[in-house]
N, CA, C, O and the ligand as a Tripos MOL2 file, in Angstrom:
@<TRIPOS>MOLECULE
protein
  285   283    72     0     0
PROTEIN
NO_CHARGES

@<TRIPOS>ATOM
      1 N           0.8200   -1.2270    0.0260 N.3       1 MET1
      2 CA          0.0190    0.0480   -0.0460 C.3       1 MET1
      3 C           0.9390    1.2130   -0.0160 C.2       1 MET1
      4 O           1.8620    1.3520    0.7860 O.2       1 MET1
      5 N           0.6030    2.0400   -0.9650 N.am      2 ASN2
      6 CA          1.3870    3.3820   -0.9320 C.3       2 ASN2
      7 C           0.4310    4.4830   -0.5320 C.2       2 ASN2
      8 O          -0.7810    4.4930   -0.7450 O.2       2 ASN2
      9 N           1.1730    5.4410    0.0970 N.am      3 VAL3
     10 CA          0.4520    6.7380    0.6430 C.3       3 VAL3
     11 C           1.4030    7.7900    0.2340 C.2       3 VAL3
     12 O           2.5930    7.5510    0.0290 O.2       3 VAL3
     13 N           0.8440    9.0030    0.1130 N.am      4 ASN4
     14 CA          1.5490   10.1600   -0.0330 C.3       4 ASN4
     15 C           1.8910   10.8750    1.2310 C.2       4 ASN4
     16 O           1.0250   11.1080    2.0750 O.2       4 ASN4
     17 N           3.2300   11.2540    1.3880 N.am      5 CYS5
     18 CA          3.6000   11.8920    2.6170 C.3       5 CYS5
     19 C           2.8170   13.1810    2.5300 C.2       5 CYS5
     20 O           2.7350   13.8230    1.4830 O.2       5 CYS5
     21 N           2.1710   13.5860    3.8140 N.am      6 PRO6
     22 CA          1.3050   14.7270    3.8320 C.3       6 PRO6
     23 C           2.1650   16.0160    3.7910 C.2       6 PRO6
     24 O           1.6280   17.0990    3.5600 O.2       6 PRO6
     25 N           3.4510   15.9080    4.0070 N.am      7 THR7
     26 CA          4.3450   17.1270    3.9440 C.3       7 THR7
     27 C           4.8890   17.3630    2.5910 C.2       7 THR7
     28 O           4.7860   18.4840    2.0930 O.2       7 THR7
     29 N           5.4390   16.4280    1.9820 N.am      8 CYS8
     30 CA          6.1110   16.5620    0.6340 C.3       8 CYS8
     31 C           5.4660   15.9780   -0.4480 C.2       8 CYS8
     32 O           5.8720   16.1920   -1.5900 O.2       8 CYS8
     33 N           4.4600   15.2300   -0.2130 N.am      9 LYS9
     34 CA          3.6070   14.5540   -1.1080 C.3       9 LYS9
     35 C           4.2980   13.4020   -1.9330 C.2       9 LYS9
     36 O           3.6910   12.8760   -2.8660 O.2       9 LYS9
     37 N           5.5210   13.0310   -1.5950 N.am     10 ILE10
     38 CA          6.1320   12.0230   -2.2650 C.3      10 ILE10
     39 C           5.5380   10.7970   -1.8800 C.2      10 ILE10
     40 O           5.0820   10.6640   -0.7440 O.2      10 ILE10
     41 N           5.4970    9.7920   -2.8070 N.am     11 GLU11
     42 CA          4.7360    8.5800   -2.5080 C.3      11 GLU11
     43 C           5.7300    7.5970   -1.7430 C.2      11 GLU11
     44 O           6.8760    7.3860   -2.1390 O.2      11 GLU11
     45 N           5.1890    7.0360   -0.6390 N.am     12 ILE12
     46 CA          5.9790    6.1750    0.0990 C.3      12 ILE12
     47 C           5.1820    4.9320    0.3430 C.2      12 ILE12
     48 O           3.9570    4.9150    0.2230 O.2      12 ILE12
     49 N           5.9350    3.8370    0.7040 N.am     13 GLN13
     50 CA          5.1950    2.5480    1.0100 C.3      13 GLN13
     51 C           4.7260    2.5450    2.5550 C.2      13 GLN13
     52 O           5.5200    2.7260    3.4780 O.2      13 GLN13
     53 N           3.4580    2.3370    2.7160 N.am     14 TRP14
     54 CA          3.0750    2.1470    4.1990 C.3      14 TRP14
     55 C           3.3910    0.8620    4.6880 C.2      14 TRP14
     56 O           2.8110   -0.1380    4.2660 O.2      14 TRP14
     57 N           4.2970    0.8200    5.5770 N.am     15 SER15
     58 CA          4.8120   -0.4640    6.1080 C.3      15 SER15
     59 C           5.1830   -0.1900    7.5090 C.2      15 SER15
     60 O           5.5840    0.9170    7.8690 O.2      15 SER15
     61 N           5.0280   -1.3530    8.4180 N.am     16 LYS16
     62 CA          5.4470   -1.1710    9.6500 C.3      16 LYS16
     63 C           6.9100   -0.7980    9.8260 C.2      16 LYS16
     64 O           7.2460   -0.2610   10.8820 O.2      16 LYS16
     65 N           7.8000   -1.0380    8.8850 N.am     17 GLU17
     66 CA          9.0840   -0.6750    9.0100 C.3      17 GLU17
     67 C           9.2980    0.8240    8.9440 C.2      17 GLU17
     68 O          10.2990    1.3500    9.4320 O.2      17 GLU17
     69 N           8.3470    1.4950    8.3350 N.am     18 ASN18
     70 CA          8.3440    2.9790    8.3070 C.3      18 ASN18
     71 C           7.8490    3.5730    9.5210 C.2      18 ASN18
     72 O           6.6310    3.7420    9.5710 O.2      18 ASN18
     73 N           8.5750    3.9400   10.5550 N.am     19 ALA19
     74 CA          8.2330    4.3670   11.7900 C.3      19 ALA19
     75 C           7.6030    5.7900   11.6020 C.2      19 ALA19
     76 O           6.8900    6.2530   12.4920 O.2      19 ALA19
     77 N           7.8560    6.4760   10.4660 N.am     20 TYR20
     78 CA          7.3300    7.8390   10.2960 C.3      20 TYR20
     79 C           6.0970    7.9440    9.5740 C.2      20 TYR20
     80 O           5.5600    9.0390    9.4080 O.2      20 TYR20
     81 N           5.5900    6.8270    9.1150 N.am     21 ARG21
     82 CA          4.3210    6.7960    8.3190 C.3      21 ARG21
     83 C           3.1630    7.6040    9.0290 C.2      21 ARG21
     84 O           3.0220    7.4650   10.2440 O.2      21 ARG21
     85 N           2.4040    8.3650    8.3810 N.am     22 PRO22
     86 CA          2.3680    8.4140    6.8020 C.3      22 PRO22
     87 C           3.4130    9.3320    6.3580 C.2      22 PRO22
     88 O           3.4130    9.6640    5.1720 O.2      22 PRO22
     89 N           4.2490    9.7580    7.1010 N.am     23 PHE23
     90 CA          5.2900   10.6580    6.5490 C.3      23 PHE23
     91 C           6.4580    9.8510    5.8700 C.2      23 PHE23
     92 O           6.5770    8.6400    6.0570 O.2      23 PHE23
     93 N           7.2780   10.5430    5.1080 N.am     24 CYS24
     94 CA          8.3260    9.7440    4.3750 C.3      24 CYS24
     95 C           9.6120    9.7080    5.2900 C.2      24 CYS24
     96 O          10.4710    8.8390    5.1450 O.2      24 CYS24
     97 N           9.6840   10.6130    6.1520 N.am     25 SER25
     98 CA         10.8070   10.7160    7.0490 C.3      25 SER25
     99 C          10.5280   11.5690    8.2460 C.2      25 SER25
    100 O           9.5910   12.3610    8.3460 O.2      25 SER25
    101 N          11.4400   11.3200    9.1370 N.am     26 HIS26
    102 CA         11.2680   12.1410   10.5150 C.3      26 HIS26
    103 C          11.2270   13.6120   10.3230 C.2      26 HIS26
    104 O          10.5850   14.3220   11.0970 O.2      26 HIS26
    105 N          11.9320   14.1230    9.2520 N.am     27 ARG27
    106 CA         11.9500   15.4010    9.0410 C.3      27 ARG27
    107 C          10.5330   16.0080    8.5750 C.2      27 ARG27
    108 O          10.0780   17.0530    9.0390 O.2      27 ARG27
    109 N           9.8970   15.2230    7.6040 N.am     28 CYS28
    110 CA          8.5780   15.6310    7.2780 C.3      28 CYS28
    111 C           7.5950   15.5660    8.4870 C.2      28 CYS28
    112 O           6.6650   16.3620    8.6080 O.2      28 CYS28
    113 N           7.8380   14.6590    9.2910 N.am     29 GLN29
    114 CA          6.9410   14.4390   10.4120 C.3      29 GLN29
    115 C           7.0150   15.7070   11.3620 C.2      29 GLN29
    116 O           6.0290   16.1740   11.9320 O.2      29 GLN29
    117 N           8.3030   16.2050   11.4620 N.am     30 LEU30
    118 CA          8.5310   17.2710   12.3200 C.3      30 LEU30
    119 C           7.9920   18.6390   11.6770 C.2      30 LEU30
    120 O           7.5640   19.5790   12.3470 O.2      30 LEU30
    121 N           8.0740   18.6100   10.3100 N.am     31 ILE31
    122 CA          7.5540   19.7940    9.7050 C.3      31 ILE31
    123 C           6.0700   19.9210    9.8990 C.2      31 ILE31
    124 O           5.5160   20.9970   10.1250 O.2      31 ILE31
    125 N           5.4030   18.6620    9.7890 N.am     32 ASP32
    126 CA          3.9270   18.6530    9.9640 C.3      32 ASP32
    127 C           3.5180   19.0160   11.3160 C.2      32 ASP32
    128 O           2.5090   19.7050   11.4650 O.2      32 ASP32
    129 N           4.2540   18.5920   12.3890 N.am     33 LEU33
    130 CA          4.0420   18.9100   13.6860 C.3      33 LEU33
    131 C           4.2380   20.3630   13.9090 C.2      33 LEU33
    132 O           3.4550   21.0430   14.5730 O.2      33 LEU33
    133 N           5.3950   20.8550   13.2880 N.am     34 GLY34
    134 CA          5.5180   22.1570   13.4150 C.3      34 GLY34
    135 C           4.4330   23.2040   12.7670 C.2      34 GLY34
    136 O           4.2070   24.3290   13.2120 O.2      34 GLY34
    137 N           3.8180   22.6110   11.6380 N.am     35 ALA35
    138 CA          2.6980   23.4390   11.1930 C.3      35 ALA35
    139 C           1.5400   23.3750   12.0300 C.2      35 ALA35
    140 O           0.7490   24.3180   12.0650 O.2      35 ALA35
    141 N           1.3640   22.2420   12.7690 N.am     36 TRP36
    142 CA          0.2240   22.0830   13.5910 C.3      36 TRP36
    143 C           0.4260   23.1250   14.7710 C.2      36 TRP36
    144 O          -0.4880   23.8520   15.1600 O.2      36 TRP36
    145 N           1.7120   23.1320   15.3090 N.am     37 ALA37
    146 CA          2.0090   24.0130   16.3170 C.3      37 ALA37
    147 C           1.7910   25.4710   16.0240 C.2      37 ALA37
    148 O           1.3770   26.2600   16.8730 O.2      37 ALA37
    149 N           2.0910   25.7990   14.7690 N.am     38 ALA38
    150 CA          2.0680   27.1280   14.2010 C.3      38 ALA38
    151 C           0.5880   27.4550   14.1830 C.2      38 ALA38
    152 O           0.2400   28.5750   14.5560 O.2      38 ALA38
    153 N          -0.3870   26.4970   13.7460 N.am     39 GLU39
    154 CA         -1.7130   26.7680   13.7450 C.3      39 GLU39
    155 C          -2.2550   26.9310   15.1040 C.2      39 GLU39
    156 O          -3.1700   27.7320   15.2910 O.2      39 GLU39
    157 N          -1.7580   26.2270   16.0780 N.am     40 GLU40
    158 CA         -2.1340   26.3720   17.5470 C.3      40 GLU40
    159 C          -1.8580   27.8380   17.9390 C.2      40 GLU40
    160 O          -2.6460   28.4820   18.6320 O.2      40 GLU40
    161 N          -0.6700   28.3440   17.4500 N.am     41 HIS41
    162 CA         -0.1660   29.6530   17.8920 C.3      41 HIS41
    163 C          -0.9770   30.6540   17.2140 C.2      41 HIS41
    164 O          -1.1610   31.7330   17.7770 O.2      41 HIS41
    165 N          -1.4650   30.4310   16.1110 N.am     42 SER42
    166 CA         -2.3720   31.3890   15.3830 C.3      42 SER42
    167 C          -3.6720   31.6600   15.9520 C.2      42 SER42
    168 O          -4.3670   32.6010   15.5670 O.2      42 SER42
    169 N          -4.0410   30.7900   16.9310 N.am     43 ILE43
    170 CA         -5.3990   30.9750   17.6000 C.3      43 ILE43
    171 C          -5.3240   32.2430   18.3310 C.2      43 ILE43
    172 O          -6.3300   32.9540   18.3150 O.2      43 ILE43
    173 N          -4.1470   32.6860   19.0540 N.am     44 PRO44
    174 CA         -4.1380   33.7920   19.8850 C.3      44 PRO44
    175 C          -4.6040   34.9690   18.9870 C.2      44 PRO44
    176 O          -4.3340   36.0870   19.4240 O.2      44 PRO44
    177 N          -5.2280   34.9010   17.8620 N.am     45 GLY45
    178 CA         -5.9240   36.0200   17.2610 C.3      45 GLY45
    179 C          -7.1850   36.1260   18.0750 C.2      45 GLY45
    180 O          -7.8380   37.1700   18.0590 O.2      45 GLY45
    181 N          -7.5690   35.0230   18.8270 N.am     46 GLU46
    182 CA         -8.8040   35.0550   19.5900 C.3      46 GLU46
    183 C          -8.8790   36.1190   20.7080 C.2      46 GLU46
    184 O          -9.8850   36.8100   20.8640 O.2      46 GLU46
    185 N          -7.8140   36.2190   21.4520 N.am     47 PRO47
    186 CA         -7.8150   37.3190   22.4940 C.3      47 PRO47
    187 C          -8.0540   38.7550   21.9090 C.2      47 PRO47
    188 O          -8.6340   39.6010   22.5900 O.2      47 PRO47
    189 N          -7.6460   38.9990   20.7610 N.am     48 ALA48
    190 CA         -7.9630   40.2570   20.0880 C.3      48 ALA48
    191 C          -9.4720   40.2950   19.8190 C.2      48 ALA48
    192 O         -10.0560   41.3710   19.9480 O.2      48 ALA48
    193 N         -10.0690   39.3140   19.4950 N.am     49 PHE49
    194 CA        -11.5550   39.2800   19.3960 C.3      49 PHE49
    195 C         -12.2170   39.5390   20.6710 C.2      49 PHE49
    196 O         -13.1840   40.2980   20.7260 O.2      49 PHE49
    197 N         -11.7160   38.9100   21.7620 N.am     50 HIS50
    198 CA        -12.3800   39.0600   23.0150 C.3      50 HIS50
    199 C         -12.0980   40.5530   23.4540 C.2      50 HIS50
    200 O         -12.9420   41.1680   24.1050 O.2      50 HIS50
    201 N         -11.0220   41.0640   23.1250 N.am     51 GLU51
    202 CA        -10.6280   42.4530   23.5390 C.3      51 GLU51
    203 C         -11.6130   43.4440   22.8570 C.2      51 GLU51
    204 O         -12.0710   44.4030   23.4780 O.2      51 GLU51
    205 N         -11.9430   43.1670   21.4840 N.am     52 SER52
    206 CA        -12.7910   44.1240   20.9090 C.3      52 SER52
    207 C         -14.3320   43.8770   21.3960 C.2      52 SER52
    208 O         -15.1980   44.7490   21.3190 O.2      52 SER52
    209 N         -14.5410   42.5970   21.8940 N.am     53 ARG53
    210 CA        -15.8390   42.4310   22.5340 C.3      53 ARG53
    211 C         -16.0130   43.1530   23.6320 C.2      53 ARG53
    212 O         -17.0520   43.7920   23.8020 O.2      53 ARG53
    213 N         -14.9360   43.1410   24.5880 N.am     54 TYR54
    214 CA        -15.0290   43.7860   25.8380 C.3      54 TYR54
    215 C         -15.0640   45.3310   25.6530 C.2      54 TYR54
    216 O         -15.6040   46.0660   26.4800 O.2      54 TYR54
    217 N         -14.4720   45.7700   24.5500 N.am     55 ASP55
    218 CA        -14.4380   47.1020   24.2490 C.3      55 ASP55
    219 C         -15.9620   47.6930   23.9400 C.2      55 ASP55
    220 O         -16.3750   48.7780   24.3490 O.2      55 ASP55
    221 N         -16.6710   46.7910   23.1710 N.am     56 GLU56
    222 CA        -18.0640   47.1220   22.8520 C.3      56 GLU56
    223 C         -18.9270   47.1670   24.1890 C.2      56 GLU56
    224 O         -19.8080   47.9990   24.4050 O.2      56 GLU56
    225 N         -18.5310   46.1220   25.0750 N.am     57 GLU57
    226 CA        -19.4010   46.0950   26.2240 C.3      57 GLU57
    227 C         -19.0110   47.2030   27.1160 C.2      57 GLU57
    228 O         -19.8700   47.6840   27.8550 O.2      57 GLU57
    229 N         -17.7020   47.6970   27.1240 N.am     58 ALA58
    230 CA        -17.2880   48.7740   27.9620 C.3      58 ALA58
    231 C         -17.9990   50.0870   27.4540 C.2      58 ALA58
    232 O         -18.2590   51.0270   28.2050 O.2      58 ALA58
    233 N         -18.2680   50.0610   26.1990 N.am     59 MET59
    234 CA        -18.8630   51.3380   25.5610 C.3      59 MET59
    235 C         -20.2670   51.4560   25.9730 C.2      59 MET59
    236 O         -20.7950   52.5640   26.0730 O.2      59 MET59
    237 N         -20.9340   50.3000   26.2300 N.am     60 LEU60
    238 CA        -22.3510   50.4220   26.6150 C.3      60 LEU60
    239 C         -22.8100   51.2030   27.8220 C.2      60 LEU60
    240 O         -23.7940   51.9430   27.8000 O.2      60 LEU60
    241 N         -21.9690   50.9770   28.9830 N.am     61 PRO61
    242 CA        -22.3980   51.9020   30.0630 C.3      61 PRO61
    243 C         -22.1940   53.3920   29.8180 C.2      61 PRO61
    244 O         -22.8620   54.2140   30.4460 O.2      61 PRO61
    245 N         -21.3020   53.7480   28.9330 N.am     62 CYS62
    246 CA        -21.1690   55.1380   28.6300 C.3      62 CYS62
    247 C         -22.4110   55.6150   27.7530 C.2      62 CYS62
    248 O         -22.8460   56.7630   27.8500 O.2      62 CYS62
    249 N         -22.8860   54.7870   27.0010 N.am     63 LYS63
    250 CA        -24.0860   55.2000   26.0860 C.3      63 LYS63
    251 C         -25.2440   55.3740   27.1720 C.2      63 LYS63
    252 O         -26.0200   56.3260   27.0950 O.2      63 LYS63
    253 N         -25.3290   54.4300   28.1770 N.am     64 LEU64
    254 CA        -26.4480   54.5000   29.1030 C.3      64 LEU64
    255 C         -26.4530   55.7090   29.8990 C.2      64 LEU64
    256 O         -27.4860   56.3390   30.1270 O.2      64 LEU64
    257 N         -25.2020   56.0680   30.3650 N.am     65 ASP65
    258 CA        -24.8650   57.1950   31.1170 C.3      65 ASP65
    259 C         -25.4110   58.5600   30.3890 C.2      65 ASP65
    260 O         -26.0140   59.4670   30.9620 O.2      65 ASP65
    261 N         -25.0730   58.5070   29.0290 N.am     66 GLU66
    262 CA        -25.4720   59.5550   28.2450 C.3      66 GLU66
    263 C         -26.9710   59.7280   28.2850 C.2      66 GLU66
    264 O         -27.5050   60.7990   28.5720 O.2      66 GLU66
    265 N         -27.6030   58.6570   27.9920 N.am     67 GLU67
    266 CA        -29.1050   58.6700   27.9030 C.3      67 GLU67
    267 C         -29.7340   59.1330   29.1140 C.2      67 GLU67
    268 O         -30.7510   59.8260   29.0940 O.2      67 GLU67
    269 N         -29.1060   58.7390   30.2470 N.am     68 VAL68
    270 CA        -29.6540   59.1230   31.5380 C.3      68 VAL68
    271 C         -29.3270   60.7090   31.7240 C.2      68 VAL68
    272 O         -30.1230   61.4910   32.2440 O.2      68 VAL68
    273 N         -28.2010   61.0290   31.2870 N.am     69 PHE69
    274 CA        -27.7390   62.4910   31.4780 C.3      69 PHE69
    275 C         -28.6920   63.2970   30.6630 C.2      69 PHE69
    276 O         -29.1380   64.3330   31.1570 O.2      69 PHE69
    277 N         -29.0400   62.9410   29.5020 N.am     70 TYR70
    278 CA        -29.8970   63.8750   28.6170 C.3      70 TYR70
    279 C         -31.3780   63.6990   28.7890 C.2      70 TYR70
    280 O         -32.1930   64.3670   28.1530 O.2      70 TYR70
    281 N         -31.7290   62.6980   29.7440 N.am     71 SER71
    282 CA        -33.2290   62.6070   29.7730 C.3      71 SER71
    283 C         -33.6840   63.4820   30.9340 C.2      71 SER71
    284 O         -34.8830   63.5930   31.1910 O.2      71 SER71
    285 ZN          7.9120   13.7730    3.0630 Zn       72 ZN72
@<TRIPOS>BOND
     1     1     2 1
     2     2     3 1
     3     3     4 2
     4     3     5 am
     5     5     6 1
     6     6     7 1
     7     7     8 2
     8     7     9 am
     9     9    10 1
    10    10    11 1
    11    11    12 2
    12    11    13 am
    13    13    14 1
    14    14    15 1
    15    15    16 2
    16    15    17 am
    17    17    18 1
    18    18    19 1
    19    19    20 2
    20    19    21 am
    21    21    22 1
    22    22    23 1
    23    23    24 2
    24    23    25 am
    25    25    26 1
    26    26    27 1
    27    27    28 2
    28    27    29 am
    29    29    30 1
    30    30    31 1
    31    31    32 2
    32    31    33 am
    33    33    34 1
    34    34    35 1
    35    35    36 2
    36    35    37 am
    37    37    38 1
    38    38    39 1
    39    39    40 2
    40    39    41 am
    41    41    42 1
    42    42    43 1
    43    43    44 2
    44    43    45 am
    45    45    46 1
    46    46    47 1
    47    47    48 2
    48    47    49 am
    49    49    50 1
    50    50    51 1
    51    51    52 2
    52    51    53 am
    53    53    54 1
    54    54    55 1
    55    55    56 2
    56    55    57 am
    57    57    58 1
    58    58    59 1
    59    59    60 2
    60    59    61 am
    61    61    62 1
    62    62    63 1
    63    63    64 2
    64    63    65 am
    65    65    66 1
    66    66    67 1
    67    67    68 2
    68    67    69 am
    69    69    70 1
    70    70    71 1
    71    71    72 2
    72    71    73 am
    73    73    74 1
    74    74    75 1
    75    75    76 2
    76    75    77 am
    77    77    78 1
    78    78    79 1
    79    79    80 2
    80    79    81 am
    81    81    82 1
    82    82    83 1
    83    83    84 2
    84    83    85 am
    85    85    86 1
    86    86    87 1
    87    87    88 2
    88    87    89 am
    89    89    90 1
    90    90    91 1
    91    91    92 2
    92    91    93 am
    93    93    94 1
    94    94    95 1
    95    95    96 2
    96    95    97 am
    97    97    98 1
    98    98    99 1
    99    99   100 2
   100    99   101 am
   101   101   102 1
   102   102   103 1
   103   103   104 2
   104   103   105 am
   105   105   106 1
   106   106   107 1
   107   107   108 2
   108   107   109 am
   109   109   110 1
   110   110   111 1
   111   111   112 2
   112   111   113 am
   113   113   114 1
   114   114   115 1
   115   115   116 2
   116   115   117 am
   117   117   118 1
   118   118   119 1
   119   119   120 2
   120   119   121 am
   121   121   122 1
   122   122   123 1
   123   123   124 2
   124   123   125 am
   125   125   126 1
   126   126   127 1
   127   127   128 2
   128   127   129 am
   129   129   130 1
   130   130   131 1
   131   131   132 2
   132   131   133 am
   133   133   134 1
   134   134   135 1
   135   135   136 2
   136   135   137 am
   137   137   138 1
   138   138   139 1
   139   139   140 2
   140   139   141 am
   141   141   142 1
   142   142   143 1
   143   143   144 2
   144   143   145 am
   145   145   146 1
   146   146   147 1
   147   147   148 2
   148   147   149 am
   149   149   150 1
   150   150   151 1
   151   151   152 2
   152   151   153 am
   153   153   154 1
   154   154   155 1
   155   155   156 2
   156   155   157 am
   157   157   158 1
   158   158   159 1
   159   159   160 2
   160   159   161 am
   161   161   162 1
   162   162   163 1
   163   163   164 2
   164   163   165 am
   165   165   166 1
   166   166   167 1
   167   167   168 2
   168   167   169 am
   169   169   170 1
   170   170   171 1
   171   171   172 2
   172   171   173 am
   173   173   174 1
   174   174   175 1
   175   175   176 2
   176   175   177 am
   177   177   178 1
   178   178   179 1
   179   179   180 2
   180   179   181 am
   181   181   182 1
   182   182   183 1
   183   183   184 2
   184   183   185 am
   185   185   186 1
   186   186   187 1
   187   187   188 2
   188   187   189 am
   189   189   190 1
   190   190   191 1
   191   191   192 2
   192   191   193 am
   193   193   194 1
   194   194   195 1
   195   195   196 2
   196   195   197 am
   197   197   198 1
   198   198   199 1
   199   199   200 2
   200   199   201 am
   201   201   202 1
   202   202   203 1
   203   203   204 2
   204   203   205 am
   205   205   206 1
   206   206   207 1
   207   207   208 2
   208   207   209 am
   209   209   210 1
   210   210   211 1
   211   211   212 2
   212   211   213 am
   213   213   214 1
   214   214   215 1
   215   215   216 2
   216   215   217 am
   217   217   218 1
   218   218   219 1
   219   219   220 2
   220   219   221 am
   221   221   222 1
   222   222   223 1
   223   223   224 2
   224   223   225 am
   225   225   226 1
   226   226   227 1
   227   227   228 2
   228   227   229 am
   229   229   230 1
   230   230   231 1
   231   231   232 2
   232   231   233 am
   233   233   234 1
   234   234   235 1
   235   235   236 2
   236   235   237 am
   237   237   238 1
   238   238   239 1
   239   239   240 2
   240   239   241 am
   241   241   242 1
   242   242   243 1
   243   243   244 2
   244   243   245 am
   245   245   246 1
   246   246   247 1
   247   247   248 2
   248   247   249 am
   249   249   250 1
   250   250   251 1
   251   251   252 2
   252   251   253 am
   253   253   254 1
   254   254   255 1
   255   255   256 2
   256   255   257 am
   257   257   258 1
   258   258   259 1
   259   259   260 2
   260   259   261 am
   261   261   262 1
   262   262   263 1
   263   263   264 2
   264   263   265 am
   265   265   266 1
   266   266   267 1
   267   267   268 2
   268   267   269 am
   269   269   270 1
   270   270   271 1
   271   271   272 2
   272   271   273 am
   273   273   274 1
   274   274   275 1
   275   275   276 2
   276   275   277 am
   277   277   278 1
   278   278   279 1
   279   279   280 2
   280   279   281 am
   281   281   282 1
   282   282   283 1
   283   283   284 2
@<TRIPOS>SUBSTRUCTURE
     1 MET1         2 RESIDUE 1 A MET
     2 ASN2         6 RESIDUE 1 A ASN
     3 VAL3        10 RESIDUE 1 A VAL
     4 ASN4        14 RESIDUE 1 A ASN
     5 CYS5        18 RESIDUE 1 A CYS
     6 PRO6        22 RESIDUE 1 A PRO
     7 THR7        26 RESIDUE 1 A THR
     8 CYS8        30 RESIDUE 1 A CYS
     9 LYS9        34 RESIDUE 1 A LYS
    10 ILE10       38 RESIDUE 1 A ILE
    11 GLU11       42 RESIDUE 1 A GLU
    12 ILE12       46 RESIDUE 1 A ILE
    13 GLN13       50 RESIDUE 1 A GLN
    14 TRP14       54 RESIDUE 1 A TRP
    15 SER15       58 RESIDUE 1 A SER
    16 LYS16       62 RESIDUE 1 A LYS
    17 GLU17       66 RESIDUE 1 A GLU
    18 ASN18       70 RESIDUE 1 A ASN
    19 ALA19       74 RESIDUE 1 A ALA
    20 TYR20       78 RESIDUE 1 A TYR
    21 ARG21       82 RESIDUE 1 A ARG
    22 PRO22       86 RESIDUE 1 A PRO
    23 PHE23       90 RESIDUE 1 A PHE
    24 CYS24       94 RESIDUE 1 A CYS
    25 SER25       98 RESIDUE 1 A SER
    26 HIS26      102 RESIDUE 1 A HIS
    27 ARG27      106 RESIDUE 1 A ARG
    28 CYS28      110 RESIDUE 1 A CYS
    29 GLN29      114 RESIDUE 1 A GLN
    30 LEU30      118 RESIDUE 1 A LEU
    31 ILE31      122 RESIDUE 1 A ILE
    32 ASP32      126 RESIDUE 1 A ASP
    33 LEU33      130 RESIDUE 1 A LEU
    34 GLY34      134 RESIDUE 1 A GLY
    35 ALA35      138 RESIDUE 1 A ALA
    36 TRP36      142 RESIDUE 1 A TRP
    37 ALA37      146 RESIDUE 1 A ALA
    38 ALA38      150 RESIDUE 1 A ALA
    39 GLU39      154 RESIDUE 1 A GLU
    40 GLU40      158 RESIDUE 1 A GLU
    41 HIS41      162 RESIDUE 1 A HIS
    42 SER42      166 RESIDUE 1 A SER
    43 ILE43      170 RESIDUE 1 A ILE
    44 PRO44      174 RESIDUE 1 A PRO
    45 GLY45      178 RESIDUE 1 A GLY
    46 GLU46      182 RESIDUE 1 A GLU
    47 PRO47      186 RESIDUE 1 A PRO
    48 ALA48      190 RESIDUE 1 A ALA
    49 PHE49      194 RESIDUE 1 A PHE
    50 HIS50      198 RESIDUE 1 A HIS
    51 GLU51      202 RESIDUE 1 A GLU
    52 SER52      206 RESIDUE 1 A SER
    53 ARG53      210 RESIDUE 1 A ARG
    54 TYR54      214 RESIDUE 1 A TYR
    55 ASP55      218 RESIDUE 1 A ASP
    56 GLU56      222 RESIDUE 1 A GLU
    57 GLU57      226 RESIDUE 1 A GLU
    58 ALA58      230 RESIDUE 1 A ALA
    59 MET59      234 RESIDUE 1 A MET
    60 LEU60      238 RESIDUE 1 A LEU
    61 PRO61      242 RESIDUE 1 A PRO
    62 CYS62      246 RESIDUE 1 A CYS
    63 LYS63      250 RESIDUE 1 A LYS
    64 LEU64      254 RESIDUE 1 A LEU
    65 ASP65      258 RESIDUE 1 A ASP
    66 GLU66      262 RESIDUE 1 A GLU
    67 GLU67      266 RESIDUE 1 A GLU
    68 VAL68      270 RESIDUE 1 A VAL
    69 PHE69      274 RESIDUE 1 A PHE
    70 TYR70      278 RESIDUE 1 A TYR
    71 SER71      282 RESIDUE 1 A SER
    72 ZN72       285 GROUP 0 **** ****
C-alpha cells in the first residue's frame, strides 16, 4: 500500500518498517507537527476578538450614562 507523505507529497510505502508513516521521513513528520503548532499559535488571534468584544461592552455603560444624562 502506497500513501503520499502529507508534507512533501512524495509517494511512500505504508509499512510497519516505516516508523514515520504516513510521513516519508522524520523531517517531514517534524515539519507537519511544526505546522500544527503554528496553527495552534495562530489561535491567539482570539484574544484580540475578546478584547474588541469587551471594548463594545465597555462602551455600553457610557451610552447608558449619556441617555440618563440627557433625559
Ligand atoms: Zn515527506
